Structure formats: structure tokens, C-alpha cells
Rosetta silent file (secondary structure, phi, psi, omega in degrees, C-alpha in Angstrom):
SEQUENCE: MEQLLWYEYAAIALIFVWSGFVRSGLGFGGAVLALPFLLLVVNDPVVFLPIIAVQLVLFSSLIMWQSTQGQAPDQPPSINWPYLKRILSIMIVPKIAGVIGLLTLPAVIMSSLIFIIVLAYAIGYIINRPIAINSRWQEYGFLGVGAYISGTSLTGAPLIVPVVASKVAKHELRNTLFVLWWILTVIKLISFVIAGIDLQLIHHLWLLPCAYIGHILGQRTHDYLVRQETPTFFRVLGVALVVVSLTGLARQLL
SCORE:     score description
SCORE:     0.000 S_00000001
   1 L     0.000   40.588  177.067  -16.474   -6.739  -15.296 S_00000001
   2 L   -95.511  158.540  173.314  -19.723   -7.255  -17.107 S_00000001
   3 L    61.064   40.583  170.107  -22.572   -9.726  -16.674 S_00000001
   4 L   -93.778  158.882  176.523  -21.999  -10.525  -13.090 S_00000001
   5 L   -76.839  162.288 -173.038  -24.662  -11.600  -10.676 S_00000001
   6 H   -59.624  -41.782 -175.810  -26.029   -9.129   -8.050 S_00000001
   7 H   -70.411  -22.992  176.168  -24.295  -10.878   -5.171 S_00000001
   8 H   -69.882  -47.466 -178.735  -20.959  -10.717   -7.085 S_00000001
   9 H   -63.038  -38.476 -179.119  -21.349   -6.954   -7.497 S_00000001
  10 H   -65.201  -43.471 -177.686  -22.304   -6.755   -3.739 S_00000001
  11 H   -62.532  -45.546 -178.725  -19.154   -8.780   -2.790 S_00000001
  12 H   -60.761  -36.913 -178.506  -16.958   -6.364   -4.870 S_00000001
  13 H   -67.639  -45.855  177.940  -18.556   -3.331   -3.200 S_00000001
  14 H   -62.396  -36.941  179.229  -17.821   -4.816    0.311 S_00000001
  15 H   -64.249  -39.623  179.930  -14.197   -5.634   -0.713 S_00000001
  16 H   -70.061  -30.026  174.693  -13.725   -2.052   -1.843 S_00000001
  17 H   -68.865  -39.197  179.382  -15.066   -0.810    1.536 S_00000001
  18 H   -68.379  -40.712  178.857  -12.445   -3.040    3.271 S_00000001
  19 H   -59.563  -44.671  178.979   -9.716   -1.835    0.897 S_00000001
  20 H   -62.547  -37.324  175.169  -10.531    1.810    1.748 S_00000001
  21 H   -56.666  -53.447 -176.124  -10.543    0.907    5.445 S_00000001
  22 H   -62.517  -43.184  179.661   -7.181   -0.788    5.367 S_00000001
  23 H   -63.190  -47.527 -177.784   -5.581    2.007    3.279 S_00000001
  24 H   -75.933  -33.631 -174.858   -6.767    4.849    5.424 S_00000001
  25 H   -73.284  -41.937 -175.962   -6.365    3.122    8.725 S_00000001
  26 H  -110.942  -19.218 -179.233   -2.781    1.867    8.285 S_00000001
  27 L    86.763    9.141  176.991   -1.488    3.785    5.188 S_00000001
  28 L  -163.394  170.288  172.917   -0.745    0.614    3.220 S_00000001
  29 L    88.135   -1.352  178.404   -2.295   -2.763    2.289 S_00000001
  30 L   -60.167  -36.688 -179.058   -5.310   -1.519    0.341 S_00000001
  31 L   -83.275  -53.694 -169.111   -4.250   -3.475   -2.804 S_00000001
  32 L   -72.666  -17.988  173.316   -2.575   -6.519   -1.430 S_00000001
  33 L   -94.919   -4.469  176.786   -5.348   -7.290    1.178 S_00000001
  34 L  -103.855  -33.401 -171.342   -8.130   -6.688   -1.412 S_00000001
  35 H   -64.007  -38.496 -179.934   -6.814   -8.340   -4.522 S_00000001
  36 H   -59.028  -36.009 -178.542   -7.008  -12.003   -3.263 S_00000001
  37 H   -76.299  -37.449 -179.039  -10.739  -11.492   -2.543 S_00000001
  38 H   -69.215  -33.446  176.991  -11.460   -9.640   -5.734 S_00000001
  39 H   -74.563  -10.876  173.023   -9.859  -12.390   -7.797 S_00000001
  40 H   -75.243  -24.718 -178.942  -12.243  -14.854   -6.247 S_00000001
  41 H   -85.191  -62.449 -178.261  -14.981  -12.848   -8.015 S_00000001
  42 L  -126.821  113.076 -172.741  -13.267  -12.013  -11.290 S_00000001
  43 L   -84.351   60.973 -177.729   -9.983  -13.868  -11.788 S_00000001
  44 L  -154.387   96.655 -175.542   -8.240  -11.063  -13.691 S_00000001
  45 H   -61.409  -26.018  178.676   -6.041   -8.602  -11.823 S_00000001
  46 H   -63.740  -24.472  177.764   -5.876   -6.295  -14.691 S_00000001
  47 H   -70.642  -39.174 -171.305   -9.573   -5.523  -14.250 S_00000001
  48 H   -96.222  -28.561 -174.880   -9.051   -4.296  -10.658 S_00000001
  49 H   -64.637  -42.928  176.122   -5.528   -2.795  -10.502 S_00000001
  50 H   -58.789  -32.418  174.854   -6.510    0.353  -12.518 S_00000001
  51 H   -64.470  -50.105 -177.262   -9.479    0.874  -10.193 S_00000001
  52 H   -64.918  -36.028  179.191   -7.342    0.432   -7.116 S_00000001
  53 H   -60.141  -51.251 -179.396   -4.609    2.761   -8.625 S_00000001
  54 H   -60.785  -42.507 -177.985   -7.099    5.602   -9.276 S_00000001
  55 H   -64.629  -40.520 -175.866   -8.620    5.257   -5.846 S_00000001
  56 H   -62.036  -44.658  175.039   -5.167    5.280   -4.185 S_00000001
  57 H   -56.879  -44.595 -174.950   -4.319    8.557   -6.057 S_00000001
  58 H   -68.926  -45.100 -178.246   -7.543   10.204   -5.139 S_00000001
  59 H   -76.154  -27.883  174.482   -7.463    9.287   -1.449 S_00000001
  60 H   -66.813  -37.491  177.864   -3.768    9.958   -1.149 S_00000001
  61 H   -63.516  -41.678  179.066   -4.469   13.447   -2.525 S_00000001
  62 H   -60.308  -51.379 -177.606   -7.336   13.830    0.033 S_00000001
  63 H   -58.851  -45.413 -178.673   -5.072   12.750    2.893 S_00000001
  64 H   -63.488  -40.658  177.960   -2.232   15.214    1.809 S_00000001
  65 H   -62.221  -47.637 -178.892   -4.778   18.050    1.552 S_00000001
  66 H   -63.777  -29.019 -175.249   -6.256   17.295    5.001 S_00000001
  67 H   -71.903  -20.706  178.553   -2.784   17.126    6.532 S_00000001
  68 L   -97.731    3.230 -176.563   -2.186   20.813    5.602 S_00000001
  69 L  -102.641  131.843  177.600   -5.512   22.117    6.896 S_00000001
  70 L    69.406   18.889 -178.077   -5.921   23.465   10.407 S_00000001
  71 L   -90.658  124.067  179.001   -2.305   22.630   11.446 S_00000001
  72 L   -66.490  149.598 -175.779   -0.955   25.028   14.092 S_00000001
  73 L   -54.737  -34.789  179.866    2.430   26.606   13.332 S_00000001
  74 L   -90.641    4.086  178.840    4.057   24.790   16.258 S_00000001
  75 L   -77.928  139.194  177.485    2.508   21.381   15.425 S_00000001
  76 L   -63.669  139.701  174.600    4.923   18.704   14.214 S_00000001
  77 L   -59.510  150.402 -179.351    4.569   18.039   10.473 S_00000001
  78 L   -99.873    4.010  176.343    2.725   14.923    9.508 S_00000001
  79 L  -127.450  127.627  179.274    4.862   14.276    6.406 S_00000001
  80 L   -93.024   89.450 -172.798    8.562   13.649    6.586 S_00000001
  81 H   -68.939  -43.426 -179.240    9.583   15.427    3.370 S_00000001
  82 H   -60.123  -38.946  177.887   13.357   15.024    3.658 S_00000001
  83 H   -67.586  -35.136  178.258   13.201   11.353    4.153 S_00000001
  84 H   -61.427  -41.608  174.974   10.573   11.067    1.378 S_00000001
  85 H   -62.085  -41.998 -173.635   13.033   12.788   -1.041 S_00000001
  86 H   -63.774  -51.436 -175.787   15.800   10.470    0.058 S_00000001
  87 H   -68.048  -36.059  175.532   13.801    7.172   -0.645 S_00000001
  88 H   -60.434  -38.549  179.358   12.491    8.416   -3.884 S_00000001
  89 H   -63.535  -23.531  176.224   15.989    8.905   -5.108 S_00000001
  90 H   -80.780  -36.065 -165.431   16.579    5.228   -4.170 S_00000001
  91 H   -99.556  -15.945 -170.477   13.414    3.832   -5.619 S_00000001
  92 H   -60.977  -43.046 -178.960   12.809    5.717   -8.853 S_00000001
  93 H   -67.114  -51.581  172.081   15.095    3.571  -11.076 S_00000001
  94 H   -59.678  -32.206  176.143   13.847    0.123   -9.812 S_00000001
  95 H   -61.380  -48.142 -178.698   10.275    1.442  -10.022 S_00000001
  96 H   -63.106  -47.586  177.376   10.666    2.326  -13.728 S_00000001
  97 H   -49.262  -46.677  174.437   12.401   -1.074  -14.167 S_00000001
  98 H   -60.247  -39.631  179.471    9.403   -2.821  -12.714 S_00000001
  99 H   -66.180  -36.832 -179.967    6.980   -0.939  -14.879 S_00000001
 100 H  -100.534    2.977  171.112    8.692   -1.875  -18.073 S_00000001
 101 L    68.266   45.739 -179.809    9.731   -5.350  -16.954 S_00000001
 102 L   -76.712  -27.687 -179.716   13.457   -5.163  -17.387 S_00000001
 103 L   -91.331  154.597 -171.277   14.279   -7.812  -14.785 S_00000001
 104 L  -115.831   -2.121 -179.591   13.479  -11.481  -15.385 S_00000001
 105 L   -60.235  126.270  177.744   13.462  -13.128  -11.856 S_00000001
 106 L   -47.393  134.008 -172.397   10.273  -15.058  -11.567 S_00000001
 107 H   -60.771  -34.777 -178.476    7.549  -13.204   -9.929 S_00000001
 108 H   -64.333  -46.770 -175.670    6.639  -16.169   -7.654 S_00000001
 109 H   -68.521  -40.462 -179.700   10.158  -16.460   -6.281 S_00000001
 110 H   -65.661  -49.287 -177.727   10.530  -12.666   -5.783 S_00000001
 111 H   -63.232  -42.256  179.356    7.158  -12.243   -4.093 S_00000001
 112 H   -64.758  -39.341  176.555    7.643  -15.246   -1.805 S_00000001
 113 H   -63.637  -37.942  176.676   10.981  -14.013   -0.666 S_00000001
 114 H   -62.011  -50.837 -173.952    9.595  -10.650    0.089 S_00000001
 115 H   -66.957  -29.888  175.934    6.727  -11.935    2.129 S_00000001
 116 H   -71.778  -36.651  174.315    9.005  -14.239    4.160 S_00000001
 117 H   -63.835  -43.620 -177.302   11.408  -11.360    4.965 S_00000001
 118 H   -67.376  -31.343  177.313    8.518   -9.173    5.975 S_00000001
 119 H   -54.259  -46.489  179.211    7.124  -11.867    8.218 S_00000001
 120 H   -59.813  -46.299  174.515   10.392  -11.663   10.239 S_00000001
 121 H   -58.457  -49.239 -179.679    9.967   -7.927   10.538 S_00000001
 122 H   -56.563  -46.997  176.314    6.365   -8.176   11.458 S_00000001
 123 H   -58.286  -34.013  177.929    6.977  -10.649   14.305 S_00000001
 124 H   -69.149  -29.880  176.295    9.561   -8.252   15.698 S_00000001
 125 H   -70.540  -47.000 -177.032    6.899   -5.582   15.824 S_00000001
 126 H   -62.011  -37.607 -179.114    4.399   -7.811   17.563 S_00000001
 127 L   -93.537   15.610  178.093    6.789   -8.809   20.319 S_00000001
 128 L    60.985   33.294  174.480    8.054   -5.198   20.619 S_00000001
 129 L  -136.934   63.426 -178.651   11.491   -5.987   19.337 S_00000001
 130 L   -57.046  137.734  176.650   11.397   -4.551   15.791 S_00000001
 131 L   -72.017  127.572 -174.749   14.341   -5.469   13.562 S_00000001
 132 L   -85.810  144.112  169.513   16.311   -2.244   12.958 S_00000001
 133 L   -84.680  102.229 -160.718   17.593   -1.159    9.563 S_00000001
 134 L   -98.952   -9.633 -178.089   21.257   -0.930   10.564 S_00000001
 135 L  -140.897  157.132  173.730   22.929   -0.313    7.252 S_00000001
 136 H   -62.757  -33.908 -177.566   22.419    1.602    3.999 S_00000001
 137 H   -64.656  -40.457  173.432   22.692   -1.607    2.101 S_00000001
 138 H   -60.447  -47.614 -177.309   19.638   -3.046    3.980 S_00000001
 139 H   -60.833  -49.540 -178.365   17.716    0.182    3.313 S_00000001
 140 H   -62.047  -40.349 -179.583   18.708    0.296   -0.394 S_00000001
 141 H   -61.184  -54.741 -177.992   17.908   -3.435   -0.790 S_00000001
 142 H   -62.243  -43.557 -177.454   14.469   -3.355    0.721 S_00000001
 143 H   -76.952  -33.436  177.725   13.388   -0.143   -0.885 S_00000001
 144 H   -65.063  -46.660  179.304   14.817   -1.179   -4.320 S_00000001
 145 H   -67.690  -45.132  179.013   13.133   -4.538   -4.476 S_00000001
 146 H   -56.734  -42.403 -178.643    9.907   -3.018   -3.014 S_00000001
 147 H   -62.524  -38.436 -179.372    9.943   -0.387   -5.698 S_00000001
 148 H   -63.516  -46.738 -175.967   10.402   -2.994   -8.435 S_00000001
 149 H   -66.610  -38.651  174.079    7.502   -5.045   -7.167 S_00000001
 150 H   -56.495  -39.574  177.926    5.367   -1.890   -6.926 S_00000001
 151 H   -61.314  -32.107 -175.547    6.248   -1.230  -10.509 S_00000001
 152 H   -88.724  -35.060 -167.205    4.982   -4.712  -11.666 S_00000001
 153 H  -145.193    4.349  179.850    1.873   -5.109   -9.456 S_00000001
 154 L    62.691   24.413  178.973    1.353   -2.217   -6.935 S_00000001
 155 L  -118.593   28.972  179.530    2.021   -4.723   -4.093 S_00000001
 156 L   -82.245   -2.904 -176.289    5.466   -3.606   -2.907 S_00000001
 157 H   -57.673  -34.439 -177.187    4.215   -2.067    0.345 S_00000001
 158 H   -66.065  -22.522  175.129    5.096   -4.970    2.678 S_00000001
 159 H   -82.978  -30.177 -171.319    8.728   -4.481    1.863 S_00000001
 160 H   -82.373  -42.036 -170.535    8.737   -0.678    1.833 S_00000001
 161 H   -62.697  -38.991  178.664    6.722   -0.103    5.134 S_00000001
 162 H   -61.938  -38.351 -177.271    9.176   -1.701    7.555 S_00000001
 163 H   -64.335  -52.039 -174.634   11.978    0.497    6.236 S_00000001
 164 H   -67.387  -36.355  176.727    9.986    3.726    6.454 S_00000001
 165 H   -60.536  -24.839 -176.447    8.532    2.769    9.898 S_00000001
 166 H   -87.870  -12.910 -173.438   12.034    2.488   11.224 S_00000001
 167 H  -110.718  -19.932 -178.062   13.034    5.802    9.953 S_00000001
 168 L  -117.595  161.459  179.438   10.149    8.203   10.632 S_00000001
 169 L   -72.546  157.959 -173.776    8.095    9.074   13.733 S_00000001
 170 H   -68.088  -31.563  177.797    4.799    7.194   14.056 S_00000001
 171 H   -70.164  -19.430 -179.531    2.745   10.312   13.582 S_00000001
 172 H   -93.040  -12.574 -164.931    4.420   10.888   10.213 S_00000001
 173 H   -64.073  -54.059 -174.760    4.269    7.253    8.974 S_00000001
 174 H   -58.655  -53.573 -171.374    0.848    7.143    7.329 S_00000001
 175 H   -70.220  -32.163  177.550    0.856   10.485    5.610 S_00000001
 176 H   -66.728  -45.962 -179.975    4.523   10.028    4.459 S_00000001
 177 H   -61.014  -36.678 -179.858    3.558    6.600    2.972 S_00000001
 178 H   -61.725  -45.135 -179.313    0.505    8.198    1.265 S_00000001
 179 H   -61.469  -39.720  176.444    2.629   10.724   -0.506 S_00000001
 180 H   -61.186  -45.758 -176.567    4.971    7.928   -1.595 S_00000001
 181 H   -63.959  -39.652  176.938    2.109    5.754   -2.811 S_00000001
 182 H   -54.583  -49.681 -177.775    0.758    8.714   -4.752 S_00000001
 183 H   -62.946  -48.271 -172.220    3.974    9.261   -6.607 S_00000001
 184 H   -70.905  -32.354 -177.735    4.585    5.531   -7.327 S_00000001
 185 H   -76.498  -35.037  173.787    0.946    4.928   -8.400 S_00000001
 186 H   -56.279  -48.969  179.345    0.919    7.915  -10.842 S_00000001
 187 H   -57.636  -37.703  179.855    3.851    6.272  -12.546 S_00000001
 188 H   -71.694  -40.377  179.864    1.936    3.038  -12.757 S_00000001
 189 H   -64.450  -36.672  179.255   -1.209    4.700  -14.052 S_00000001
 190 H   -65.625  -36.836 -178.922    0.711    6.363  -16.817 S_00000001
 191 H   -66.267  -36.521  175.818    2.048    2.919  -17.792 S_00000001
 192 H   -59.047  -47.470 -175.231   -1.606    1.614  -17.870 S_00000001
 193 H   -66.654  -41.161 -177.367   -2.589    4.445  -20.274 S_00000001
 194 H   -65.532  -40.934 -178.262    0.452    3.931  -22.542 S_00000001
 195 H   -71.850  -11.986 -175.825   -0.227    0.137  -22.683 S_00000001
 196 L    74.928   26.672  178.303   -3.878    0.798  -23.598 S_00000001
 197 L   -76.194  133.817  175.973   -5.294   -0.933  -20.550 S_00000001
 198 L   -56.275  125.212  179.147   -9.014   -0.296  -19.746 S_00000001
 199 L   -85.912   -2.155  176.328   -9.094    1.926  -16.670 S_00000001
 200 L    63.038   39.927 -170.039  -12.692    0.654  -15.905 S_00000001
 201 H   -59.415  -38.486 -175.402  -13.830    4.358  -15.605 S_00000001
 202 H   -63.389  -30.130 -176.112  -17.535    3.437  -15.509 S_00000001
 203 H   -81.270  -16.901  175.466  -17.074    1.282  -12.393 S_00000001
 204 H   -68.290  -19.290 -179.890  -15.519    4.126  -10.425 S_00000001
 205 H   -62.496  -32.366 -178.487  -18.958    5.721  -10.242 S_00000001
 206 H  -110.416  -20.598 -175.408  -20.193    3.133   -7.726 S_00000001
 207 H   -88.635  -22.555  176.546  -16.851    1.775   -6.269 S_00000001
 208 H   -68.615  -43.281  176.671  -15.456    5.221   -5.186 S_00000001
 209 H   -60.187  -33.436  177.028  -18.331    5.777   -2.676 S_00000001
 210 H   -64.384  -44.208  177.979  -17.677    2.230   -1.295 S_00000001
 211 H   -69.857  -28.982  178.598  -14.023    3.038   -0.812 S_00000001
 212 H   -70.426  -31.312  174.753  -14.887    6.346    0.730 S_00000001
 213 H   -65.944  -42.147  171.321  -16.943    4.696    3.377 S_00000001
 214 H   -59.861  -41.725 -177.483  -13.976    2.517    4.236 S_00000001
 215 H   -63.123  -38.437  176.323  -11.748    5.512    4.151 S_00000001
 216 H   -63.992  -52.170  179.078  -13.858    7.348    6.812 S_00000001
 217 H   -56.977  -39.461 -179.810  -13.836    4.242    9.022 S_00000001
 218 H   -72.208  -33.397  179.220  -10.149    3.807    8.604 S_00000001
 219 H   -63.719  -39.276  178.071   -9.467    7.396    9.392 S_00000001
 220 H   -65.918  -41.580  179.971  -11.097    7.046   12.778 S_00000001
 221 H   -65.550  -41.074  176.401   -9.181    3.872   13.407 S_00000001
 222 H   -60.592  -43.749  179.487   -5.869    5.642   12.518 S_00000001
 223 H   -59.383  -40.629  173.330   -6.625    8.522   14.867 S_00000001
 224 H   -58.558  -50.282 -175.692   -7.265    5.999   17.683 S_00000001
 225 H   -64.631  -38.753 -178.771   -4.002    4.081   17.021 S_00000001
 226 H   -61.828  -39.186  179.442   -1.863    7.272   16.909 S_00000001
 227 H   -67.056  -21.775 -175.966   -3.184    8.248   20.362 S_00000001
 228 L   -74.307  169.870  171.596   -2.104    4.897   21.833 S_00000001
 229 L   -61.409  150.336  179.876    1.281    4.101   23.234 S_00000001
 230 H   -49.309  -42.027 -177.971    3.981    3.372   20.672 S_00000001
 231 H   -65.803  -32.000  173.396    4.144   -0.389   21.273 S_00000001
 232 H   -63.208  -47.196  177.711    0.384   -0.654   20.607 S_00000001
 233 H   -53.235  -48.190 -175.481    0.782    1.180   17.353 S_00000001
 234 H   -77.648  -24.994  173.299    3.634   -1.056   16.119 S_00000001
 235 H   -63.653  -39.736  175.259    1.884   -4.215   17.296 S_00000001
 236 H   -66.254  -43.451  173.772   -1.041   -3.360   15.124 S_00000001
 237 H   -53.833  -48.986 -176.802    1.460   -2.533   12.268 S_00000001
 238 H   -60.846  -45.160  177.984    3.098   -5.910   12.890 S_00000001
 239 H   -59.950  -44.583 -179.541   -0.245   -7.820   12.819 S_00000001
 240 H   -63.627  -38.403  176.352   -1.196   -6.097    9.634 S_00000001
 241 H   -65.148  -34.772  175.971    2.136   -6.954    8.050 S_00000001
 242 H   -64.503  -47.708  179.059    1.650  -10.616    9.049 S_00000001
 243 H   -60.840  -41.785  179.653   -1.776  -10.754    7.465 S_00000001
 244 H   -62.975  -43.445  179.432   -0.416   -9.022    4.357 S_00000001
 245 H   -68.805  -43.635  178.163    2.485  -11.471    4.109 S_00000001
 246 H   -65.443  -36.895  172.997    0.518  -14.536    4.705 S_00000001
 247 H   -60.199  -47.771 -177.409   -2.074  -13.442    2.185 S_00000001
 248 H   -65.890  -38.928  176.265    0.575  -12.902   -0.362 S_00000001
 249 H   -67.849  -37.135  175.680    2.200  -16.306    0.249 S_00000001
 250 H   -60.410  -36.884  178.512   -1.156  -18.029    0.033 S_00000001
 251 H   -64.017  -33.279 -177.441   -1.719  -16.369   -3.369 S_00000001
 252 H   -69.777  -30.143 -179.017    1.628  -17.913   -4.588 S_00000001
 253 H   -82.572  -17.027 -176.420    0.323  -21.393   -3.688 S_00000001
 254 L   -85.228    0.000    0.000   -3.068  -21.153   -5.277 S_00000001
């Protein structure tokens, strides 16, 4: 990411503000909603994925720490640990498979299928008739494929989020997702280090503050959404999933 013009650096900074806002406000989408714009500046995802991964680990850690501070003994927990352990037991093998590239299904086909399925879920949220996960096979399928995509590109959230949202309370959703992203991203970061990929450490010095500004704005948005009625929360979730899915489908066509 060297020898860029000043306005290209400014564009990257604004995109990372946006990434931090989406990640903190909704609990997902920071990578998939930022990468299409970043690739318009530097058309190489390997440049940005390590930066996004490190930021996700840092801000997930911050969210987890904040969730344990000042919580009254009778206050409901903000992280659903039992369900988190359950989905990790389902996701760990396909996650590792994605990291080392064991499966050979073309990425364009897999990604397009995921985004189309998620569009159906998202429309259900918007019209207040969310599609329920009615069987273990549905749950295993969505989480397994989402984990594999996360292993390949850190963009498995659109498939994972509908499943988790159908199983945990709305006040638990974001923080439970953040713990999940932390674990999955650490695995991906380890793979970057093993593969010798440049983590772009020098660029964290100026992009972390940009992401933090977005994080603060997103935190306020999340607090507002949680105070609203449940249909409002899930409509916003549905709209976000539609944007994520359409963005992902558009990337496949470009």
C-alpha cells in the first residue's frame, strides 16, 4: 500500500471509519461491507484482510471487556456462552478446512449461493416474518458453510448471522457474535503468519484510530437499536443483510 495519492489514503481512512461503524453497530459486516470499496483503491484483498483481521480481534476484545464491566449481578448476560460453545463445536472443522483450502468448490459458486440464501432470510426479517431454523441439519449446514467461507476470506458472516440471530436473545446477539469473530479471526491470523503474508503493521498506526472513530459511532447506534422494539431491531438487521448480500453478489459479477 505504498505510493498512493493523498486522496486515496483519505478514501481508505474513511472506509475504515465505515468498517468500524458497521462492525460495532451491528456486530458483523465490517469486512464484507468494506472490502468492495477498498478494492477500488488497491485491487488486492491480501493487503487489507490482515488489517481488518487485526482490527476485528482488537475491537472484539474491547467489546468483550466492556461487557464485563459495571454489570449488575441480576442483569442478563450479554454473551450466550452455552450456544457459543455449541456452534464452535460445529464450525471448527470446516473453519480449518477453509483456512488450508481442502475443498475445491469454486469460490464464485459458493459465495453466490450463500448471498442468495441470505437474501431470503433478510427479506423475512424486513417484513417481520423471519425464516426459522427448524432443524439441526439447517443449523449445521449454514454454520458449516459459513465457517468454511470465513476460513477462506473472513466473509462468512452473512450465513452465520441469521442462524445465531434465531437462537439467541437480541441483547446477546452482537456480543456473542463478537466472541465468535474473535476466535475465528485469530485462527485466520495464525494462518497469515504461517503463510508469511505481510500483516501491514505500519498502516495500523493510522488506520486503527479511523476504525475507532467508527467503533464509537457504531456503539451509540447499537445502544439505540437495542432499546427499540424487537421488530425494529430485526428490520435493521434484515436491511444490513440485504446490503451485505447484494454487495457480495455484485463483487462476483465484477
